[in-house]
Structures are given as C-alpha cells and as structure tokens.
N, C-alpha and C positions, 0 to 999 in steps of 0.2 A: 640730337638732331633734334632744331626748332627752327619751322619756316614761319616767316608772317607776312601776313600781308600787309596792304597799303590803304585799307579801310578807316578812315579817324573814328574813334574809341567812345562811347560817352556810357560807360559802365566800366569800372573797375573790375579788372581780370586778377585773377588769382593761379600762383605756378603751382603746377600739378604734376609729379614724378610718380614712375612706378616702377616694376618690372614686370613684365611677360615672360611666361613659362610655358612648357608642353602640357597641359593635363593628366598625362599617362608618364611620364616618366620624371619633371620637374624640372628636366634642360631647360636653360635659357634660350628663347627663339628670337633671334636679331632681324634685320627687315620686314617688323611688324609694322605697317601704314597706321597711327593714329593720329584720326584727322576729327576736327570740333567740327560738326553740320552747321550749315549754314553758316559757316567761316573761312574764309579763307588762309586758317590755318591747321599746322600738322607737326608732325612729328614722325621719325624711324627707331624702331629699339635701335641699337648699338651691339655689340656682339656678344654684351654678357648681360641680354635681353630689358636694356635700361632706357629708360624715357623722358623725356621732359617736353611739357606745352603748356602753353597757357591760353586761360578759358576764363568766360563772365559765369560764374554760378548760372544752374540753371540750365547751361546749355549740354548740349549732349555728344560725349566723346566717341568716337566707331570706331572701332579694332579689328584691322583687316590685316589675313596672310594666306597667299594660295594654298589649298591644303587644309586650310582650318576654317573651324566654324568662326562666322564672323561675332563681335560681340559688342553690344553698345550700353554706357552709363551715363548717367548723366550727374553732374559736377554739383556738390553741394557744397558741405564747409571741408570736408574731408582735401585734404593737401596730399594724401597718398593713393594710390590708385594701382595696385598687382591684381593680375590676372591672369589665369592660366585656360588657355585655349583648349578648346577639345577639338581631336582630327575630325575633319570631313573625308581626307583622302590620303591618309599618312605617306603613300605611295610616291605622292606627287611633290610630296615637300621634304622628303629626305635625300639625304646626302650620299651621295657613291661616289665611290672611288674609283678615277679612270685612268690610272697609270702618271705618277708625279703631280698628281692634284686629285680636285674632287672639285664635285657639281652637282647641284638639286637636280633632281631627277625629272622633272618636270621639262629642263634644260638641255638635258640629253638629247643627242641626236643618233647613237649609237641603238645597236641591241646587248643588253645588260640583261644579266637577269643578276639578281639579289640576294640572300639569303642570311638572315639575322643569328648573331649566334644565339637569342633567347630560341628560337626554332630549335636549336642545337643540343642544347642543354643535358634535356632529361633523355634522350634517345641511349640506349645501349649498344650501340656500334662504338669499338675500340677506336676507328679511325673514320677521319673526318668527310671521308669520300663515303661510305654506307652512309653517314648521316644525310649527306645532301641528294641523296638515291630519289624521285619522285617531287622534289622540292621546286625545282623549275623546269621550264622548256627548254629544249634541244640539247640536255645533259645526259648523256647515259655513263651509268658506271657497272661496270663489266667486273664482276670480284673474279682472281685469278684464280681462287679457291676457298672454302667455309674454314679455312684451318685457320688457326690464333697465326695471331701476326701475319698471316698473307697478306699478299700486295692486291691493289686494284688497279683496275685500267677505267680513266674517262675519257670518253669521245666525247667533242664536244662538233656538233651537227654532221657526225658519221666519224667513218674512219676515213683519212686523209692519205693514207702512207700506204706503204707494200710495209715500209717497218714501222719502225713508234709510230704511233698518233699519240703522243702524249701530249697535251697540253703544256704551257710555259707557267710555274708557279714564282708568283711574285708574295713572298710572307713579310709582311713590315718593309715592303720598297727592295727586298733580300731575294734574291734569284735561289730557287729553291731545289734539289732534284727531285722530291717530293715530302707529301705530307703527313710522313707516319709518325714523326717524332710530335706531333700536335695533339693534346688532349682538346675534345670539344671544347671543353668548358673555357680554354683559354680564346675562342675567337668574339672576338666583338662582331665581326660581320665577313659574307665572302662575296665578292661581285666576281662575276663571269663574262668575261671580254668576248663575245660570239661571232663580230662580226669583224672582216677586215678593215675596218675603220675604227673602231674601238683599238683593238687590237694592234694596232699599225704603229704606235707609238714604244713598241719591242721587237720592230724591224724585223730581223734575223729569227728570232725565235718565236715570232706569232703565229706561225701557219696556221698549229693546231686550236688555236684560240689561247687565251690567257685567263688564268686563275688569282684571282687578287686576294690574299688574305691580309686583313688586318685584326692585329689580338688585345685583347682587353687592356686598359690604363687605368690610371684612377682619375678622377672627377675634382674641377677646380670647386674651393671653397665648399668642400666635404669633410664630412668629420670621419673619423675611424669608423671602417667597416671590416668586418671578419664574413667570412661567406663560407660555407662548408656542404659539401653534395658528396652524394655515398649514394650506391648500389648494388645491389645483390642479386645476381641473378642464377638460375638453375637453366642448363642449356639440352637440349634434345634434339633426336631426331624424331621427327612425327610418322613416318611410315618408309623403314627401309627399304630397298627395291627386294620384291619380294621375287626369288630364285626358284630353281624345280626343289623340289625336295627328294628322300632318295630313291622313291619308287619311281617318279615321275623322270629323272635323269637315266634312271637304266631301264627305265622302258622307252625315253627318248632318243639314248643310244642306237638301243636293239632296233628299233623302228628304221632309222637314218643307214641302219647296216654299217656302221661305223669299224672301221677294220681296226685291226689289236687287238689289246686285251680292255674288256669292257664287262662293268657285272652282269650279274644274270639278274634279271626283273624278278623270278622266281623266288630267289631271296630275297631281293630287297620290299617286297609286294605288303603294303600293309606297311610300311615306315620312311618315321620324318627325319630319321638321320639328323647332320650337322646344320643347323640354318648360319652360315657364316656371317652372314650380313645382321643377324642380330648377335652375333659373340663378340663383334669387335666394336660397335656401338654402345655408349656409356650413357648416363647423364654426366654432367659436367658441371663447376660450379664457376664460375666469373663475378668480378668485382671490380668498383670503381669508385675512388675519393678524391674529392680536389678540395683546399682551401686554401683560401685567397683573401690577402689584407692589402689594403686601398683606403687611401685616407689623400686631399687636398688642400693644400692654401692659394691663394691668390695667387702667388709665384710658382708654385712646385704642386707635381703631382708623383703617387706613386705605387705600384701592385707588384707587389708579389705574391707570387702563388708557386703553389706545388700538387703536382697530382700522381695518381699510383693507380694501376691497373692490371689485374690479374684475370690471364684466360687459360684453362684448361681446354680437352681437346675433346669431343663428344667422340671424336675417333685415336686414341692413342692414348686419352688422358693424362699423367705427368709427361709421357715422353714425346707430345705436343701441346706441351704448356709455350704460351705468351707472357711476359713479364717485361714492364714500363714503367718509368720513373721519370718525373719531368719535374725542373725547376725554371720559375720564368720570373726575368725583375725588368720590370716597365718604369721611367720616370721620364717626366717632363720640368725642366727650370726655366723661368723668367728670368736671367742672371740680370739683364738690361732691359728697358721698356722696348728694346727694338732687336733684342738681340736672346732668343731661346736655345734650347741644346737639350739633350736627351739621349738615351739609349732605350734599344728593343733587345733582351739577350734573352738567352733560350739553352738550358742544358739538358740533354735526355738521355738516360739509357735502355739500352732493349736487354734481355735474357728470349733467345727463342730457343726450344726442343720442336722438334717435328721427325715423323714418319715421311716416307717414299711417297711420293704419289705422283697424278697429273703424267702416268706411264704406264702404258699397256705391255710394259716388261719387268714385271715383279715388284711393283707398287702394292702398297698393302691393300687398299681398297679395291684393287684390279686381280688381286690374288684370291681376297674372299669372295669376288664374281667367278673366277674360274674354276675357284678350289669346290673338287666333288663333294659331292654331302655323305659320301658312305665312308668320308677318311673320318677319325676321330678327332675329338678337339685335344685329345690327351691317352695317352695307353693308361687304364686304370687296373689290367690284367696283364697277361702275357703281350711282347710285342709284336708286330706285323711280321710273317716271315722277311718281307722286306725290311725292316727296320730292322729286325736280328742280323741279316746280310751285312747292314751296312754299320754296324757297330763290330760284327765281327771281322767287318775288313778293317777296321781301324778307322771309322768316319766319326765324327762328333753329333751325338742327335741333341738336337736344344732340350732341355727341362723347363718346369714349369719352376712357381716360387715353392710350392711344396715336393720338389725333385723327381714329378713326372714327368717321364718324356712325351714331348707334344706330336702328336701323328703324322706322320707322311703318307705320300699319296699313293694308291696303287695304278692311279691312272693317267691324271696329271701331272704334265712333267713342263719339260723346260725351265723357265723362270720363274713358275710358279713355284709356292713355298705354303707354309699354313701360317696364315696371315698372323695369328696371334704369337706364332714364334719370331713371324719378322719383327712386331713391337715388341719381343722383350729381348732382342739384341738390337736394336736401336742406339744406339748412345753417340748422340753427334747434338753440341750445342753452338749456337752464334751469339756471340756479343757483342755488342754496337757503344759506343761513345760518340755523342753528337754534341757540336759546341753549336750557335747561328744567333746572329744579330748583327746591329748593328748600332753606331754612335753617329746622332749629327748637331748639327749646328746650322740653325735657321735664323739669317739676319734681317731687317727690315730698315736702311738708309731712309728710304721717303714711304711715305703711306702707301704708294703704287707699285712700291718693287722688294720682293723678297728672293733673297737668294739662300738655297738649302746647298750643304754639302753634305756627303751621309758616307761613310765607309763599311763595308761588313763584311763579314766572313760566314763560310759555310763547313765545317769541319765536321770529317767524321772517321772514324776508327775503330776498324771490324776485326774483329776476330773468331776462328771456325776452328773448333776438336771435335774430332771423331775417329772413335775406334770403331774394330769390327771381331769379332771372336770367330773362333773355328765354328761351322756348322755344315750339317748337312740335309738338304731337302730334297734331292734327285741327284744323278749323274750328270745335267747341266746347270744345276743351284748348288753349290758347293763353295766355301771357303777352308782349307786346309794349312793356313798360312795369317794367324791376327795380325794388322798392322794397326797405325794413327795413324792421320791425317791431320796438318795442319793448315791454317792458311790465314797472311795476314795484307789486310788489304788498306788504305787510308786516304783519302780524299781530304783536299784541303785547298778550299776555293775565296780568294776574294772580289770584290769589288766596289770601287771607286764610284761615287757620281757627285756631277755639281752642274746643280741648275738654276736658274732664276726666272722669274714669271714677274711680267709687267702687267697691272690690271689697272683700266680706265674707262671713265663712263664720263662720255661728252652729250648733255643731250639725253636723248632716248638712244646713243649708240654706247651702248654694255661690251667691251671686248678685254681679250687675255691674251697675252703673248707669251710663249714657254719657251725657251732656247737651254739647251745643255750637252750636257756631255757624260760617257760611261767608259769605264775601263775594267774589264772581266781578265781574271786569268784562273785556270782550272788546273789543278795538282793531281796526280795521282798516280798512288805507288802500291805495287803486289811484290809481298815476298814469300817465299815455303820452301824452305831447306838450301839445298847447296849445288854447287855443280864447277868443274873444270873443264877445261877444251876450249878457248877463248878463239871465234874464228877471227880474228882481229885485234889486236889489242890497242883501242881506242874505246872512248869513254862511251860512245853509243852502243859500245857493242857489248859493255861490261854486267849484261844481263845476263839471265837463263835463257829467258826466250829464244835465244839467237846461238844458242848452244846444240850441236845434235842431240838430238831426243837419245841415242843411242849411249850418251855418256851424261844425261843430266841427272841430275840427282835434286834439285832444285828447280824451280818457275819463277821468274819474278821480270818484272818492267817495272820504269818510270816513266809518265810522259806528261805532258805540259801545254799547255794550248790558252792562246789569248784572244781577247776580240775586244774592240775599241768603236766606236761608236758616238754618233752624233746626231741630236734630233731637235726638233722645234713642232710647234704647235701655234697653232691662233683657233679661238675660241669666240666668235662674235653672236652678239644676242642685240634683236634692237624691237624693242618697246614690248619685250616679251613673248612677241610674235611672229619673228622672223630669224631664224636661229643658222650658225653656219660653225663648220667645225672642217681644218684641214690641219693636215700631221705629214712631215715628211723628215723619215729617217735613213742614215746614212750608216754601214755596218763595215769593218772589216775583220776577218777570221783569219787565223794561222792556218786554219783545218782547210784552204783551198789553195789552186795553183795561183800565180802570181797575175794571169790575167784575169781570172775570176776573186779575187783577194775580196773588192770591195762592191757592194751590193746595198742600191738604192728603194727603198719601199713608201711609196708616197699615199696618202688618202683622202678623202675627202667626203664631207656630210653636212647634210641640210636639215632645217625640218619647219614646220610651219604648226603654229600654235591658232588654228581658225576661230575657235571659240573667244580669243580674244580682240578679234576684228569687233564694230560698231556693230557690221551689217547682218551677224551673224544672229540667228531669231533663236526664242525662247524655246527649248528643248527637253525634253527628259535628259538628251543626249549636253550634257553642261562642259563637257572636257573633249577636245579633240586636236592630239597634236598628229601631222603626220610627217614621215618623216622617210630618206632613201639618204645610202650611201653606198660606195664603191673605195676599194684598198686592195693593197697588196700586201703579202708578208712571207718571209723564208722562213725555213728551218734547215737547222745543220744538226737536228738532231739523230740523224741516220748516216751523217757522214761520222769517217775513223779518221784518222791520221793515217796518212801516207796511202789512202785510198787512190788520189792522182797520180803517185809516185809509182819509177819502176819498180819492182819488187824482186828482194833476192833472196833467194832461202839458203839454210843451211842444215834445214832438213835431211837426215837419212844419207849426209854427202861425206864421204871422205876417199882419200887418194894414200897408195904406200910411198912411202919414200924408198929410199936403195938398200936401207936395212930392215925394208919389208915393218917399220912405223906406221901406224898410217894416223893421217891429220884431216881436220876437216877443212871440208870443202866447200863450194857456193854453186848457184846457179842460177840464171835469170829465172822467173815463177811469175812474170806479169808487165805489158806496159804501163808506159804514162801514158796519161792522160790529161792534158794539159787545158780543156776545155770544162772540167767538171765542174759545177755549181751549186747554187743552192738549190733545195726542193724549194718552188714558191709557190705561194696559192694566192689568188685570182678572185675576189666575193664581192657578189653586188646583194645587196639588201634592199628591200623595201618595208615599211612596217609603219602602223596606225596607235596612235595609243589613246583611249577613250573613258570617261567616267561619265557615268548616270546616275540618275538620279542625287543629285548634291553630293557627288563622287562615294555610294555608296557600295556602286558596282563599276569595277573597273575592267577593263577587255584589251587586252594587249594581241595584235597580228602581226606576224613575217612572215615574209616570202626571202627565201635564200637561196642562192645557185652561187656553189664555191668548186671552183677548180685548181687541184691541185695539181702544179707542171714538175716536170725534170725529176720523177722519181727515179732512184738511184736501184739499177736492176744489172746482173751481169749481161757484160757485154760479148760482141762477138766479131772475129774476123776473120779471113780466110786463113784457111790451113798453110799456104804457105810463107806465111806472116812468122811461123812457128813458135808464139807463145799465144799469152789468152791477154784479154782485156777486160780486165778483173769487174770494173764499173763503170756507167756512164749512165747518163738521164736518160732512160727510157723507156717512160711512162707516163700519165696523167691520168688521173681518174677525177670526178667530179659528183658531187653531192647535192644535190637541189631537195627543198622541199618547203612545209608549210610549218606555223611554230602558233599555236593559240595559250593563252596564259588569263583565265578567268580570276577575279577577287571579288567577295560579295561581304560588308561588314555589317553588321545590325546596328541601333543605334546601342552607343557606350554609354548612353546615361540611364539604360532601364536597366532592371534586376537580372534579366536572361538577356545576355551576349550569345552571338554566337559569328563564326567567321567563316567560307568556305571556300575553299581555292581550288583551281581545278588546269593542267596545263595538258598540252598533247601536243606532238611533233611527228610529221611525217618525214619520213627519208627514202629517197631514190640514190642508191650509191652502183656507181658504176665507172669501168675502167674506158677511157674512149680514145687510150694512144699506148702503145708499146711497140716497141723496137722494132721494127719490119722484118729484122732477120731472123725473128724466133716466131711461130705461132702463140706460143702460151710458156708461163713461166711454172717450174714446177713449186709445188709447197710441201703439206704434213703428208707423212707416210701411214697410214694405219696398219698394224703388222709388219710382215715382210714382206708383201705383194702388191699392197696398193696405196698406189700412190691420188689419195683422197681429194686434196687443194689446192687451186691452181689459180694463178693470175692471168687474166686472157681480155685482150680486148672483144668491150660489147657486152662483159658479165661483169658482177659485183666484183670486188677485191676478194680472194681466196673464196671462190666458192667451190660448191664441191662436184665433182666430175664420177661420171659412175655410170653403171650399165643403169638403162630405163627402161622399167616393169611395163606389160601391160595385163594385172591381173593374172590367174592361175589357173592351168593346164587340168581340164574337169577328168577327161578320159582320152583316150588313144587316139578315139579318132580329131580329135583337135590337134594333139599331135601329130600326126599321120600329115596331116594339112598344111602343120607348119611347117617339116623339114622335109615334105616336098619343095618348100619354097629358099628354106633358109638351112642351112649346115653349121654346126656346132661340133666343138671339140668331144663334149661329150654328149650322147643325145638325152634329151629333155624325157621329162614322163610324165603321166598324170601325177599334178601335184608341185610339180615346177614351176617356178613365175616365169612367165611370157617373158623375152629378153627383145626388144625393138631394135631392128637392124639399121642403126641409124644413119652409115653411111652407103646404104642400098647395095653393096657388094655380094649378099648373098651368104655369108658368111659370117658369124657372131664371133668377134673377136677384143680387144683392146682399141682399134680403131673406132668402135662402136661406144665409145664413153662420153660423155656428154654433159650437158649441165644438169644436176639434179636439185640442186637446192642453195639458198644462198645462208650465211650465217647472221646476214643483215635483216634485224627487225623494219617492217616499213613501219609500222605504228612505235611511238614508246609517249607513255603520260601519264599521270599521278593525280592525284586528289587528298585534298586534307580538310579536317571539318575542324574545329572547336569549337567547343560548347560551352559556358560558366553560366553558374547560377549559384549567388551565394559562398561565395567559397569551392564550391563542386565545379568540380572541369572537368571536361572529357576530348579528348585527343585520339583521331583517327588519321592514319599515314597510308592511304595505298598505293601502289606502283604497280607498273606493269609493260607488256610489250607484247608484238602480234607481227605475224608474217617473215618471223625467224625459223630456221630448221635447226634441228642436233643431230646427227652423227653416234651412232651408239658405236664407238669405236673398241668398244670392249670385244665385240662378238668378232671373232675373227677363223678366217678359214685355215689358219696352222695352227690352229692347238684344236683337232676335231673331238676331243673326247673332255676340252672346258668345260664345268657349267654353265646353263643361258639360264635368263629371266624365266619366271614361270610362265609368261605371257606364250614364249614359243609353245608351249605344251598343249596350251590349254585354249588360244585359237588357232593350231595346228589346222593343214586339211586334213583331211578322216576321210574321205571319199567325195564322189564327185555331188556337187552341188552344195558341199557343204562349208564352203568358204571362197569366197574370191578374192579374197584380201591377204591371207597370211597363205604360208606355204608348207608344205607337208615335210614329218623330219627331216633334216638337213645336217650335217656339219662339214660337210667340205668342198660346197658348193662355190667358185668364184662368182658366180652368176646369181647366187644369193646375197653373197656375203661384201660384194664389192658393188653393191648395187643402192637403188634406192630403195631398198626393202628394209635398208639401216636405219633409214633418216626417217626422222619425226618431226612433227609440231611444234615448236618451242614454246610459243605463247603459254604465256602464264600474268595471273594478276597477283599479287600478295600484297596481304596487309604487313606491311613492315611496321602497324604499332596502334595497338588500340590501347589507349592510357586512360586511366581513371584516378582524378588527383582530387586533393582536398586541402586549402588553405587555411589553415588558421585566422579566428576571427580579430581585428584589430583590437578591441577590451581585451582579449585575451592576451594577446601577443606586445600588446604595453606591461600586462602585468609581470610578465616575466622580462620585460626588456627588449625585446626581439625586433628587429624592424621586419621580418614577416617569416613563416614557415611554413614548406607543404609536405606533403608527405604524398604516395601514388604509387598505384600497383599499375605494373606495361604488362602485355602479352604482344612481343614483337616478332614479327617473320615467321608469326604463330597457324598464320592460316594460308594456303595457295592452292589457286584455282589455276591446274592444266592439265593437257592431256598427255603428255609426256610421260613415259613410263618407266623410265630412266631412275636417277636418285635425285637429280634436282636439273632444274629446264632452266638455270642460271650455270649453263657446263663452262669454267674456265679451263686456261692452262695459261703456261711461260709464254709460248709459242707465238709471235704475233700470228703466223699461218695456220695458228689450228684454231680459230675462233670455232667454235660451238662443235668440237669434234670432244665427248665423252670418253675419254679413256679409262672410267671408275672417277669420278671427279668427287672432293672432299664434299658433303653439299652445305650448302648453309641452317647454321642449328638455330633453333628457333629459343628462343629466350621466354622465360616467364620472370620479370622485374620488380623486385621492389624497393623505393627510391623514397629518399630524404633528403630536402634543402632547407634549410637556414640560415638565416644571417642577424647579425648585432650588431 
C-alpha cells in the first residue's frame, strides 16, 4: 500500500520496494509502517511483508512496528531495501489463538497464557501436559501417577468442581478428550484461556478453562526441510522411601504391644532383612524420536511428521511399559485467490502395560511398603513352614525366572503380597488406535469477509486384555481359578463448524464481527462378553448392562449425545488505545432435561493501552495496558446420560412364574429431576500488562475471582417419598487469587544473551454453598474405617477431616489431668498424641473429627532461565508449590503388623521430654492413624530441567549442508527440595476426591537425557 502527500515535488522521486522480516525466524512482518521522514509519504507492508514507496534520494525511510526495534535507512541509488527487524518485545507482537480466530497479543483484553512449541521440543516428558509444568501462571499440572503412559490432571485457576475440573481441549479447532496422543515435537503453540471472557466463545464447556493447541505446519515459499530429533534417557528413583529394616520392625512391633504373631526382636537384632522399596525399583530406559518433512510454495504447504516414544517403568520395568507411535499430515492450499482448503490429520497408536497402583488394597507399591522386611524375596533353601503348608494344601506358590519360590509373609496378611511376585504375575495390556483431525475450506469473497467451514473427527478404539494365573500369598490373597479378561471400548465423535468473520477499518475504528454455529455428536460403545435374559425386548434394553447381574456373561452399552451451538463475537479497537471484546454463545445439549436444554453464556472485556496516549510521560515504563473482563461459562463434564431421568433397575431382581421359572424384574431406583442444569462458572478478572526499558522487561499481573455454581451433588428427599433423588445442583465453589508473570530479555545483538522468566499464582479455594439438607458430602476412604476427605461449606474442596492433635503426653500426670476432663474409648498413656475435644462434649469420638488440612496449594510458581554464548546454551526450569498437605494413606489402623517408614522408628517418643512431635510405637490406634499425625507438608520445589546444549557453528553446518544441528544433555526432574517423607510430594490419584492422598504413589522418575536435533 502506498500513501501520497499533496505537496508539490521539485526533485524526481525513485520507487523503493522491499520485504521486511523477523530477524529471529525470517518470517514476513505485515503491518510495518514505512514512512519518509520529513514528508507526508509512507506505506505499510502487506501480509507477505512487502512494501512499495516513492522517495527522493537522500531522504530517510523509517520502519516501525509495535514490538520491534525501529530502523532508519537513507535512500541512495538502490531500488530494493530488505530489512530484518529485531524484536523489542516479542510478546506484544505475537499472534495468539483466541478461539475461531487469532489476535495480536498487544490487543488481547483477556487473560491468556502462551507457550511456544520450541520451549517444549527438548523436554523429555512423554506428554504435552508434563512439558507445560511451571511455564505459565494460573496453570497446575497434577500427575495421576509417575508410571509410563499415566494421565495428568490440568487445573486452570484452581479446582472448580467436586467432579471433573478438566479444561476443554481444542486441538487444531477440534474438541479432544485429552492430549495424550500428541508428541511435544508436533506442537507449534499452546494457548491457555484462563478468564471467562476468553473462554466464553466455547460456552457450555469452558467453565474450567480452555487449552488451545496449534500443531506445526509447513511454511510458504520454503525449500524442502527435513528435521530429526532424538532423545535417550536413563530413568531412576533418587531416594526410594526408607522403610524400617528387620531389626527396627521387630522392635517397633514389640514396643507397640502388637497382638498376634510378631517376630522376636532378639532373633533380628543387627539384621537388615529385605529392603522391598529398593528391590522393586530399577533404572529404566526411555527414548523418543521424531522426523518431520515440510515445504511450501506460494500456494501450498505441507508437513508430514512421525514420532516414536518408548518408556519402561522404574517400578515394573517391561511390565509397566508405554509405547506410542504417531503420524501427522498437515496441508494448506490456495486453490483460488479467494479460496483456501486444507487438513490437519493425525493417527496415533498406544500400547501400555501397567502394574497395579493407586490403592492401599494390594497394589504393588503399597505391598512393598506394607511387607515385612523379615520375609525373603525368594526361598534359596527350605521353604518356611507357612509356605510348605500352602504347597501341601494344594495352593500354587509363584516362582521366579530361576524356578525359585517367592517368599510369603509370616506376619503381614490381608491384601498384601510379595511385590516382586505381584509384578511377575501381572499380565495386562491396553492398546489404542486414535484418529483425529479435520478438513476445512476458507473462502474470502470480499476483502473484509472470511467464511470458514470445518469438519472434524475424534475416533478412538481401545482394547484391553489381561489374564491372571493361580497364586497364593495368604488366606485372604489368593487365586485358585485362573481367568482371562477382555474389554473393547470405542469413541467416535464428529464436529461440524461454520463461521464467518467480517473485518473493517474505518478511519481509526478497527472492528471485527464473528458469527457461527457448531454441531457436535459424541458416540460411545463398550462390549466385553455375552449375555442372555433381556428384561424388555426393545432396542434400548438390548445391552448387557440392562440384564440382571446373576445372568450376566458380558457387559456392554452404547450411548450417543449431541450438542448444537450458536456464537458471536465483537472485537473493537480505536487507535490501538481503547479495546473492547464482547461474546455471546448459546448451547443446547441432549444431556439435560427439556426445561434446561439450552444455556446462554455472555462475556465482555475491555482494555486501555495508556502508553499510546499523547499525554503519557516518558518513563522507563514504555508500555502499559489495563484490562478487565467478566463472563459466564458452563460445564457438562460431570453430567451423565439419564442423570435427570427417573431410574429403573433390573439388578438382582427376578420373580417366579407358576412353573417356578424365574424372570427378570425391575423396580424404581431414582426420582426424576426436571430442574437439573449445567454447572456454570462466573469470573471477574482485572489485569495489567507492562513493558519497561524498551520492552526488555515485561510484567503481567492479574486478579481473578471465579465462582462455579450448581455443582452436581447427591440429592435428599423426605423418607416418605420412598426413593432417592440421585443428582441435584447442590453446591458452589469459589477460586480467587493473583497471578504474576515476569520476563526479561537481554540485548539479542550481543554474543552473550539470556532470558529470565518467572511466574507465581496464589489460589484460595472454598466451598461457599452446599445443599442445605446435608452437612457435608463424603469423599474417599483410607483403609477400611476412615473417611478422610469431605466436601463441606466453608472449606476447600475435598479437604482432609480427622482427629486434631496438640502434642504428645509426656508423663502420667498429663494423662491424668486430661482424662479427668475428657473420656476416651481407649485410655491414653504417655507417648500417645493429645486429641482435641472439638465438639466440647467431654468425650473423644468421631464427632470430634474436624478440618486438619487441604490438598490444594496456596501458591504455585515457576521460573526459567535461558543463556547462550557462541553456540553454547543453558536452560534451567524450576517449578514448585506451597501450602498443600499430603496424607500418608498407606499407614493404616487395620493392618497392625504392616511395616512403616523408618522415621516412625527414629522419631518415636521414647520417654519424657524425648519429643513432643511424634508418638510412641503404636500400630492400632485410630487416634494416631486417623489424625493429623498422618498429614504432612506437601510443599516442594523441583528442577524440572537442567540442560546444557551446543549448536554447531554456521561454517561447519554449511560444509555438511545442514541448516542447523544441536546436541545437548539434560537432567530432568533430577533435584527436588521437599520436607515430605513419602515417595513423592506430587501424590496423585485417579479419583478426584483423593487429591493429596498417598496410597503408595508411583513416583515421578528423574531422567538423565542426551539429545540430538538437526535439520537440512
């Protein structure tokens, strides 16, 4: 574009043209202002970074773009001037994906965090979620487990529901259930929409935030490019939790007065016995490879990529292995000047073997914790009397690879068993094929109008197979009938979207209007086995789940749900000073009753770029944007098919006819709730984006207040109704806090460069409303007698509830003074904890259970440092959290002879004045094991990445005809600072109500990594 002035010309002008690019990545820069100084002439670069302007020789051309260093060039004899502009603040000029479009970050009015794919490429994590840890404010990544292929929980601005709080995942415009099929090498960018205004465009599914992932694609006008990346890592556990050795174990049980058969301390004096935690852990390999081919012409681009990931478990080895293979094809084509078409297609194959975990009832790690150290790993000589008797009685003892019998315990029974034998008899495999992607067409009939249609699929086909041989560990843990188990599950979702964008600039008024509709269908089916005896011969009852359990030979079900949506958005910008964004979405879901099928979700946000005002003074603060947003979003993640409908059950119901033949029966099992509706969040956000010292230092601050209303809880009705109301909207929860992000970049023109980024988030989580007919809702049990987590008004979601203690009784005098006031079912003695009488009734009972801790951190933080000097680079990434508690759920009152962590012995009370922090040896008191004595500070700081790399010099690269090549070594998750004495402070669980409960968590392994990446 060329702009001409009206002044008369006395000197002949020459026509100057050229192309302006980014100095870091050579990408074209549109919108660069090209002005002739001292003249009223100028131009602006187009989408390809090209410009044309007329100027008199000797005049100076000034090149300016927000976020880049200005350049000036004197016009001489040359007719072509190409320039590469250096970044002054890349963050301001980056384009971020905002849902059905993109926007320059400097014009964003919501709270959006961005992570670039280049930051993830060299991380050894197998999942994208892991690679995101510590890189942005407001985002918490909670590992379910450290086992290969295990899932992750993502929390955006806190836990917002008593059920699932997972965000919505949008991958290349397609809704996805998760990100497990993506390799980090496939990612171009990740945007996290944190406030309601940013997420409102996704309406009924945006209440927990939105994660938008854009995968890589080819570049226009690019020569063919081949990229290869590889990593090999050795994984290990730094310090397996130290358990009591044989001598300590025998002495502890004896000192505690444990009933039943226990080892003789004299027999085990000076003996270590078996260190089970050391025996089940091992070094394990991990490797990842990715290969990408890409290219582009003026009209077409493509990227064809493949990746391979293999990881063995540090516990279980090959029995806990995860393999993933992916293939991706992304293409874009300009078939007409006004029409673009393309696709984003991906195929992934997973195979996962896994050992049992996340349970205090017989999982491998839990058994290693509980198992007595006096038991041998294997019998190298004669069997123990108990083992010999089991053989004589016809039971099968498990043998190792050398034909030796694994040891069985003489003291620990119940669900526990030899953990090495458990690993040996584990035979389960899950395979999964996943196809995702979309095809699109984008038409631009007029310069100001763009119309897009996009059809996508997300299909997954899962098969699980397992078999269990005969075995014997004890009278309660055995299998005398070997069996095999198979399960097939299929998910098939499709989505069709059509939307149009109208963009126009009139003088200083720049606005964009978006309107669209979306149709979504989710199909699911499961089948495993066979069945007979239909309750009713109709299509809907033709699945095994509707048959009596007593006649089941299979299980199976088929479901289908749908949602239709209409949405619109207005984006307005006046002089790059005053910004406005308004969104409205309306969704209709088949999961809800007719009265509440449709929901409307509005939002509005505004921003003011104060530094673009003429009156703004010259300060070190050279960029300031103030913004505010409000919006509402919904969530259907916790609504299941039929939740609002009356329930009829056929389970265990049959009746005889006149000939005494039994037939399937049915009875009502739940009442209808026609008023059930979405969980909905409402959020208010105030933020500021600041740039200092020519934008080398950028700071972002946000305050958020998010209330999620209408959480799904069990209903209550008067008993005379004669049935139950299964689900109601019976709870509200609030998350509020502050977010801080800081980034400093040094001068990129110097030989030594560095970049320092830090982020910090504060979170206050509280249930602010609960169904008035209940005091609290129960959560997760620990062992067989303690309900440890609860949902209650005035407390965090799924807080810990138990006995509260106030030190240790030091002598009998203290005991007598206490028992004179308070009664206990078991009289205390010196060395026992002092239990507080919370209800003041003078008696210690379950009614004295109270709030003892929260699994939610108050503060989450991260920091990253990048330094480079002449090809050598160093990357450090640190992440941590503070203020959360972890419950040691593997220490239980119902297994008195089980082993315990070594600190139980070393820190024990041994007499008056020895300690007021820890109790005397005790193996069976609920006042010890159902109290805050089992609760520990879960704060930690972990060095996620410490990487040193070397990029080969350009002269050598050119000689071997490469574009670039880099080698590096990295220590990932290698160093952790924490006061938690268990396996890992990141205690994870598959159950949403077990957050922070350590039942013998599979620890996050540390990795020593070597890597290589090159392209040509």
